[in-house]
C-alpha positions as CSV (number, residue, x, y, z in Angstrom):
1,M,0.0,-0.1,-0.1
2,N,2.8,2.4,0.9
3,L,4.5,1.4,-2.5
4,V,1.2,2.4,-4.4
5,R,0.9,5.7,-2.4
6,S,4.6,6.5,-3.1
7,K,4.0,5.9,-6.7
8,I,1.0,8.0,-6.8
9,I,2.9,11.1,-5.1
10,I,5.7,10.8,-7.4
11,T,3.3,10.8,-10.4
12,L,1.5,13.9,-8.9
13,L,4.9,15.7,-8.4
14,A,5.9,14.9,-12.1
15,V,2.5,16.2,-13.2
16,S,3.1,19.2,-11.2
17,A,6.3,19.9,-12.4
18,T,5.4,19.6,-16.0
19,T,2.5,21.9,-15.5
20,S,4.8,24.5,-13.9
21,F,7.1,24.3,-16.8
22,A,4.5,24.5,-19.4
23,S,3.0,27.6,-17.9
24,A,6.4,29.4,-17.7
25,V,6.3,31.0,-21.0
26,D,6.8,33.9,-22.8
27,V,4.4,35.5,-25.3
28,V,4.9,37.4,-28.4
29,T,1.8,38.9,-30.3
30,R,2.4,39.6,-34.0
31,R,1.1,42.8,-35.2
32,S,0.2,41.4,-38.8
33,D,-2.2,38.5,-37.6
34,N,-2.6,39.1,-34.0
35,A,-1.3,35.7,-33.5
36,Q,0.2,34.7,-29.9
37,I,3.6,33.0,-30.0
38,R,4.0,31.1,-26.8
39,G,7.4,29.5,-25.6
40,V,10.7,31.0,-24.5
41,I,12.4,34.2,-25.9
42,E,15.5,32.3,-27.1
43,K,17.0,35.4,-28.7
44,S,16.5,39.0,-29.8
45,D,18.2,41.9,-31.6
46,I,17.2,44.9,-33.4
47,A,16.0,43.0,-36.3
48,Q,14.2,40.0,-34.7
49,V,12.8,38.0,-31.8
50,V,13.0,34.3,-31.8
51,V,10.7,32.2,-30.0
52,K,11.4,28.7,-29.1
53,R,8.1,26.8,-28.7
54,T,7.9,23.5,-26.3
55,N,7.9,21.3,-29.1
56,G,11.2,22.8,-30.0
57,E,10.1,24.9,-33.0
58,E,11.8,28.1,-33.5
59,V,9.3,31.1,-34.6
60,V,11.0,34.2,-36.0
61,I,9.3,37.5,-35.7
62,E,10.4,40.6,-37.4
63,T,10.8,43.4,-34.9
64,S,8.2,45.8,-36.9
65,D,5.7,42.9,-36.6
66,I,5.8,42.8,-32.7
67,K,2.6,44.1,-31.4
68,S,3.4,43.1,-27.7
69,V,5.8,41.0,-25.5
70,L,4.7,39.6,-22.4
71,F,7.7,38.2,-20.4
72,D,7.5,34.8,-18.1
73,G,7.5,36.1,-14.4
74,E,6.9,39.5,-15.0
75,P,5.3,41.8,-12.3
76,T,1.6,41.8,-12.3
77,N,1.5,45.6,-12.6
78,L,3.1,45.6,-15.8
79,R,0.3,43.7,-17.4
80,T,-1.9,46.4,-15.9
81,A,0.3,49.3,-16.8
82,R,-0.1,47.9,-20.7
83,S,-3.9,47.9,-20.1
84,N,-3.9,51.3,-19.1
85,E,-1.6,52.4,-21.8
86,G,-3.8,50.5,-24.3
87,S,-7.1,52.2,-23.1
88,G,-5.4,55.7,-23.3
89,S,-5.1,56.0,-19.4
90,L,-1.5,57.4,-19.7
91,D,-0.9,59.0,-16.4
92,L,-2.3,55.9,-14.4
93,A,-0.1,53.4,-17.0
94,L,3.1,55.7,-16.0
95,E,2.2,55.6,-12.3
96,K,2.2,52.0,-12.5
97,L,5.5,51.3,-14.5
98,E,7.3,53.8,-12.3
99,A,6.2,51.8,-8.9
100,I,7.5,48.6,-10.4
101,G,11.0,49.0,-9.3
102,Y,11.9,45.4,-11.0
103,S,15.4,44.3,-9.8
104,G,15.3,40.8,-11.1
105,A,17.9,39.3,-13.1
106,N,15.9,39.3,-16.6
107,E,17.8,42.0,-18.3
108,A,15.4,42.0,-21.1
109,L,12.6,42.6,-19.1
110,K,14.1,45.3,-17.3
111,A,14.9,47.0,-20.6
112,D,11.2,46.6,-21.5
113,I,9.9,48.3,-18.5
114,Q,12.4,51.2,-19.2
115,F,11.1,51.4,-22.7
116,L,7.5,51.3,-21.9
117,M,7.9,54.3,-19.6
118,A,9.5,56.2,-22.1
119,R,6.8,55.3,-24.6
120,V,4.1,56.2,-22.2
121,K,5.6,59.4,-22.0
122,A,6.1,60.0,-25.4
123,K,2.4,59.3,-25.7
124,Q,1.7,62.0,-23.4
125,A,4.0,64.6,-25.1
126,L,2.0,64.1,-28.3
127,I,-1.1,65.5,-26.0
128,D,0.9,68.0,-24.3
129,A,3.9,69.4,-26.2
130,A,5.3,70.7,-22.8
131,K,6.1,67.1,-21.8
132,A,8.2,66.6,-25.1
133,D,11.7,67.2,-23.5
134,E,11.1,64.9,-20.7
135,A,10.1,62.1,-23.2
136,I,12.9,62.9,-25.5
137,V,15.3,62.4,-22.3
138,A,13.8,59.1,-21.6
139,L,14.1,57.8,-25.2
140,Q,17.4,58.8,-25.7
141,A,18.5,57.0,-22.3
142,F,16.7,53.9,-23.5
143,R,18.5,54.1,-26.9
144,T,21.8,54.6,-25.4
145,A,22.0,51.8,-23.1
146,N,19.7,49.2,-25.7
147,K,21.4,49.7,-29.2
148,N,20.5,46.1,-30.3
149,N,17.2,46.0,-28.3
150,F,14.2,44.9,-30.5
151,R,12.7,48.0,-29.5
152,Y,15.4,50.2,-30.6
153,L,14.0,51.2,-33.6
154,E,10.4,52.2,-32.4
155,A,12.2,54.4,-29.8
156,N,13.9,56.2,-32.8
157,L,10.6,56.5,-34.4
158,L,9.0,57.8,-31.2
159,E,11.6,60.3,-30.7
160,A,11.8,61.6,-34.3
161,S,8.0,62.3,-33.9
162,L,8.8,64.5,-30.5
163,H,11.1,66.4,-32.5
164,G,8.6,67.0,-35.0
165,I,6.2,68.5,-32.7
166,K,9.1,70.8,-31.4
167,N,9.8,71.8,-34.8
168,D,13.0,70.3,-35.2
169,A,13.0,68.5,-38.4
170,A,16.8,68.2,-38.4
171,A,17.0,66.0,-35.4
172,G,13.8,63.9,-36.5
173,K,15.2,63.4,-40.0
174,L,18.5,61.9,-38.6
175,L,16.6,59.3,-36.4
176,L,14.7,58.6,-39.5
177,E,17.6,58.2,-41.7
178,E,19.2,55.8,-39.3
179,V,15.8,53.7,-39.0
180,Q,15.7,53.8,-42.9
181,Q,19.5,52.4,-42.9
182,S,18.5,49.5,-40.8
183,P,17.8,46.1,-41.7
184,V,14.2,46.0,-40.8
185,K,11.7,46.5,-43.9
186,G,8.7,47.3,-41.8
187,Y,10.6,50.0,-39.9
188,Q,12.2,51.2,-43.0
189,L,8.9,51.9,-44.4
190,Q,7.4,53.4,-41.1
191,A,10.3,55.8,-41.1
192,G,9.7,56.9,-44.7
193,V,6.1,57.7,-43.6
194,D,7.3,59.8,-40.8
195,L,9.7,61.5,-43.1
196,G,6.5,62.6,-45.5
197,R,4.9,63.9,-42.4
198,L,8.0,65.8,-41.2
199,L,8.1,67.3,-45.1
200,L,4.5,68.0,-45.4
201,S,4.5,70.1,-41.9
202,A,7.5,72.1,-43.3
203,G,5.5,72.9,-46.5
204,D,7.0,70.5,-48.8
205,A,4.1,68.7,-50.2
206,A,5.8,67.4,-53.4
207,E,8.4,65.9,-51.6
208,A,6.1,64.4,-48.9
209,E,3.9,62.8,-51.6
210,A,7.0,61.2,-53.1
211,S,8.2,59.8,-49.7
212,F,4.5,58.6,-48.9
213,Q,3.9,57.0,-52.6
214,D,7.3,55.2,-52.2
215,V,6.2,53.5,-49.0
216,V,2.8,52.4,-50.4
217,T,4.6,51.0,-53.5
218,K,7.1,48.9,-51.5
219,S,4.4,47.9,-48.8
220,Q,2.2,46.2,-51.7
221,G,1.7,42.6,-51.1
222,D,3.6,42.4,-47.8
223,V,1.8,41.4,-44.9
224,G,4.4,42.4,-42.4
225,A,4.3,46.0,-43.9
226,S,0.4,46.5,-43.7
227,G,0.9,49.3,-40.9
228,A,3.3,51.2,-43.4
229,L,0.9,50.8,-46.0
230,Y,-2.2,52.1,-44.6
231,D,0.1,55.1,-42.8
232,G,1.5,55.9,-46.5
233,M,-2.1,56.0,-47.6
234,L,-3.1,58.4,-44.9
235,G,-0.2,60.7,-45.9
236,L,-1.1,60.5,-49.3
237,A,-4.7,61.6,-48.2
238,M,-3.4,64.5,-46.4
239,C,-1.3,65.7,-49.4
240,L,-4.5,65.4,-51.5
241,K,-6.3,67.7,-48.9
242,Q,-3.6,70.1,-48.8
243,Q,-3.8,70.3,-52.8
244,S,-7.4,71.2,-52.4
245,K,-8.2,67.8,-54.0
246,T,-10.9,66.9,-51.2
247,D,-12.9,64.1,-53.0
248,E,-9.9,62.3,-54.0
249,A,-8.8,62.4,-50.4
250,I,-11.8,61.2,-48.9
251,A,-11.8,58.1,-51.4
252,T,-8.3,57.4,-50.1
253,L,-9.4,57.6,-46.4
254,D,-12.5,55.5,-47.1
255,E,-10.1,52.7,-48.4
256,I,-8.0,52.7,-45.4
257,I,-11.4,52.8,-43.2
258,E,-12.6,49.9,-45.3
259,K,-9.3,47.7,-45.3
260,A,-7.1,48.4,-42.5
261,P,-7.4,45.9,-39.7
262,E,-8.7,47.2,-36.2
263,G,-5.4,46.5,-34.9
264,E,-4.5,49.7,-36.4
265,S,-6.3,51.8,-34.2
266,R,-4.0,54.9,-34.5
267,T,-4.2,55.0,-38.1
268,L,-8.2,54.3,-38.1
269,A,-8.6,57.2,-35.6
270,E,-6.6,59.7,-37.9
271,A,-8.4,58.6,-40.8
272,W,-11.9,59.4,-39.5
273,L,-10.3,62.5,-38.3
274,R,-9.0,63.7,-41.8
275,K,-12.4,62.5,-43.4
276,G,-14.1,64.8,-41.1
277,D,-11.8,67.5,-41.9
278,C,-12.3,67.1,-45.7
279,L,-16.1,66.8,-45.4
280,R,-15.9,70.3,-43.3
281,L,-14.1,71.6,-46.2
282,K,-16.9,70.5,-48.5
283,T,-19.3,72.3,-46.0
284,Q,-21.0,68.9,-45.0
285,P,-21.0,69.6,-41.1
286,K,-23.4,66.8,-40.2
287,A,-21.3,64.1,-42.1
288,A,-18.0,65.6,-40.7
289,L,-19.6,65.4,-37.1
290,M,-20.3,61.5,-37.8
291,A,-16.8,61.1,-38.9
292,Y,-15.4,62.7,-35.7
293,L,-17.9,60.7,-33.6
294,H,-16.4,57.6,-34.8
295,V,-13.4,58.5,-33.1
296,D,-15.0,59.2,-29.9
297,L,-17.0,55.9,-30.0
298,L,-14.5,53.7,-31.2
299,Y,-10.9,54.9,-30.6
300,A,-10.8,56.6,-27.2
301,G,-7.9,54.6,-26.5
302,E,-5.7,57.0,-28.9
303,P,-5.6,59.9,-26.7
304,A,-3.9,62.4,-29.4
305,Q,-6.8,61.7,-32.0
306,H,-9.4,61.5,-29.2
307,A,-8.8,65.1,-27.9
308,E,-9.0,66.4,-31.6
309,A,-12.0,64.7,-32.1
310,L,-13.7,66.1,-29.0
311,K,-12.8,69.3,-29.9
312,R,-14.4,69.1,-33.3
313,L,-17.5,67.5,-31.6
314,S,-17.8,70.5,-29.2
315,E,-18.0,72.8,-32.4
316,L,-20.4,70.7,-34.4
317,W,-23.1,69.3,-31.8
318,T,-24.7,72.8,-31.3
319,P,-25.2,73.7,-34.9
320,A,-26.4,70.1,-35.2
321,G,-29.2,71.1,-32.4
322,H,-27.5,69.3,-29.6
323,E,-26.1,71.9,-27.4
324,D,-26.0,69.2,-24.3
325,R,-23.9,66.8,-26.5
326,A,-21.5,70.1,-27.4
327,V,-21.2,71.0,-23.8
328,D,-20.5,67.2,-22.9
329,A,-17.7,66.6,-25.6
330,S,-16.1,70.0,-24.4
331,A,-16.3,69.0,-20.6
332,R,-14.8,65.6,-21.4
333,L,-11.9,67.3,-23.4
334,T,-11.0,69.5,-20.3
335,Q,-11.4,66.6,-18.0
336,L,-9.4,64.1,-19.9
337,Y,-6.9,66.2,-21.8
338,P,-6.6,69.4,-19.6
339,N,-3.1,70.3,-21.2
340,S,-3.8,69.4,-24.6
341,Q,-3.5,72.0,-27.4
342,W,-6.9,71.3,-28.0
343,A,-8.2,72.2,-24.8
344,K,-6.8,75.8,-24.7
345,P,-9.3,78.6,-25.2
346,G,-9.3,79.7,-29.0
347,S,-7.6,76.5,-30.4
348,S,-9.0,75.6,-33.7
349,G,-6.0,73.7,-35.3
350,G,-6.4,72.9,-39.3
């Protein structure tokens, strides 16, 4: 009887050990198809992350195709912080990230926490330009310490966007040129999009259009470059709008809205915003209102775009006969984004 009992105990211990090992996994989610690759991150660098599944198979994910990474044994607050960032609660996300104080042995996890704090600060700065300097410092610190990290090129793109809002195009271009010289096609193309935006903001519509068109052409048929494809199309629509080709711009925006996957939430929110702008130019305020309302209802997790949409709704609801909704939109803008350019008295934008 004792022998039988011993065998049972040994079996249970073996099952327990196996179960514990099976649950100890890293999870990388691909951007292109939202697939979760579970296993152990065997190696990673500026170009790719390699996940080894429990069956021994190695899955290679290009860094530009990474949507998220969950590390085995990571602090619980880290997952909560990611969720807060995803929903647009940036202050709460940063508070949780700063409170983690991770001191474990996983250097990759430690670096990722540093990157996530810098990314959240960058997103805050895109709403409140006064925070741009602090975000740039955080991104530079991460890039200096992690030149071969799988987040390095994303950090370059984020910092370039902040130099853009500070009207420092030269610094932004240097960062984008570094990304364009990297071995990662997806990021090369995204840098082309961001370069086009810098050129457009500087008033060089012709060069901007050439940059956007180059990205669209090179992205065609490449699943891993779908994000750059739709961002490139968005850039082309902005160029068409600037050239007063409003109908063509709307047609391009409608194509983005129809075809871009829901995971491209920032691009979709931006597409609805620019469609609203085009419809206002065509003196179609009710249709414009509906476009901006899509951002409010579907993409509130994109703070920069949501703040702009609330501003437009506060302007358009009253003429549409809904003063109460205008007041509500204005109140939410002030409450959620008090330091946004859109919350400042007299702001109107483009």
